[in-house]
C-alpha positions as CSV (number, residue, x, y, z in Angstrom):
1,M,294.7,239.2,130.0
2,S,297.3,240.4,127.6
3,D,296.3,244.1,127.7
4,G,297.7,244.7,131.2
5,I,294.2,244.6,132.8
6,I,293.8,242.2,135.7
7,T,290.4,241.2,136.9
8,V,289.9,240.7,140.7
9,H,286.8,239.6,142.6
10,V,286.5,241.2,146.0
11,T,284.0,240.2,148.7
12,D,283.0,242.9,151.1
13,L,282.1,242.6,154.8
14,N,278.4,242.1,153.9
15,G,279.3,239.0,151.8
16,D,278.7,240.8,148.5
17,T,281.2,239.9,145.7
18,K,282.0,242.4,142.9
19,T,284.4,242.2,140.0
20,Y,286.9,245.0,139.4
21,E,289.7,245.6,137.0
22,G,293.2,246.9,137.9
23,L,296.3,247.6,135.9
24,E,299.2,245.2,136.0
25,S,301.8,246.3,138.6
26,Y,299.1,248.0,140.7
27,S,298.5,246.6,144.2
28,L,295.3,244.9,145.1
29,M,294.9,247.6,147.8
30,E,294.9,250.3,145.1
31,V,292.2,248.5,143.2
32,I,290.1,248.0,146.3
33,R,290.5,251.6,147.4
34,D,290.1,253.2,144.0
35,N,286.7,251.4,143.6
36,G,285.4,252.9,146.8
37,L,285.3,249.7,149.0
38,P,285.7,250.3,152.7
39,I,289.4,249.8,153.2
40,K,291.4,252.2,155.3
41,A,294.9,251.7,153.8
42,E,296.2,254.4,156.1
43,C,299.9,254.1,155.1
44,G,299.1,254.1,151.4
45,G,300.9,250.9,150.7
46,C,304.1,251.3,152.7
47,M,303.4,248.2,154.8
48,C,303.3,249.9,158.2
49,C,299.7,249.9,159.3
50,A,297.9,246.6,158.5
51,T,294.6,248.4,157.7
52,C,294.4,246.8,154.2
53,V,294.3,243.2,155.3
54,V,292.4,240.7,153.2
55,K,291.8,237.0,153.1
56,V,292.9,235.5,149.7
57,D,290.9,232.6,148.4
58,E,293.0,229.4,149.0
59,A,293.0,228.5,145.3
60,W,294.9,231.7,144.5
61,L,297.7,231.4,147.1
62,E,300.1,229.7,144.6
63,H,299.9,232.7,142.4
64,L,301.0,235.1,145.1
65,P,304.5,236.0,146.3
66,E,305.5,234.4,149.6
67,Q,304.5,236.4,152.6
68,S,307.5,238.2,154.0
69,D,308.4,238.1,157.7
70,D,307.7,241.8,158.0
71,E,304.2,241.4,156.5
72,R,303.5,238.5,158.8
73,D,304.8,240.4,161.9
74,L,302.7,243.4,161.1
75,I,299.6,241.4,160.7
76,E,300.3,239.5,164.0
77,D,300.9,242.8,165.8
78,S,297.5,244.1,164.6
79,G,295.7,241.3,166.5
80,I,294.5,239.6,163.3
81,D,295.0,235.8,163.1
82,V,297.7,235.1,160.6
83,T,297.1,232.2,158.2
84,S,298.5,231.5,154.7
85,Q,295.4,233.3,153.4
86,T,295.8,236.5,155.5
87,R,297.6,239.1,153.5
88,L,298.2,242.8,153.3
89,S,296.5,243.8,150.0
90,C,299.3,246.5,149.5
91,Q,301.8,243.7,149.2
92,I,299.9,241.9,146.4
93,I,301.2,243.4,143.2
94,L,299.0,242.4,140.3
95,V,300.6,240.3,137.5
96,P,298.9,238.4,134.7
97,E,298.9,235.1,136.6
98,M,296.5,236.8,139.2
99,D,293.8,237.4,136.6
100,G,290.6,236.3,138.4
101,L,292.1,236.6,141.9
102,K,289.5,236.3,144.7
103,A,289.9,238.1,148.1
104,T,287.7,239.1,151.0
105,L,287.9,242.2,153.1
106,M,288.7,241.4,156.8
107,R,288.4,244.7,158.7
108,D,285.3,246.7,159.5
109,L,286.3,250.3,159.4
């Protein structure tokens, strides 16, 4: 979208998918948290807790920045299986190319 609004589709732990809007440059974690979904996000986006982990739909991986070693290590240390789809939602900063992004929550809080 050209107005700085990015649409994302988030599936919760019950399998229900809802559509939300976030501002360009916001993180996916902020959109999830601000819409009242059950995401802990303890560190507020500082990449030090792995409580905002999501599984990104495979079709959207090419639109995401590459996962950093620090992000991968943090996810591994949390006991969650790391795949190319496993990401910290705080590290996914919304850009226009992500309009329509699909992600699934992975942690039961």
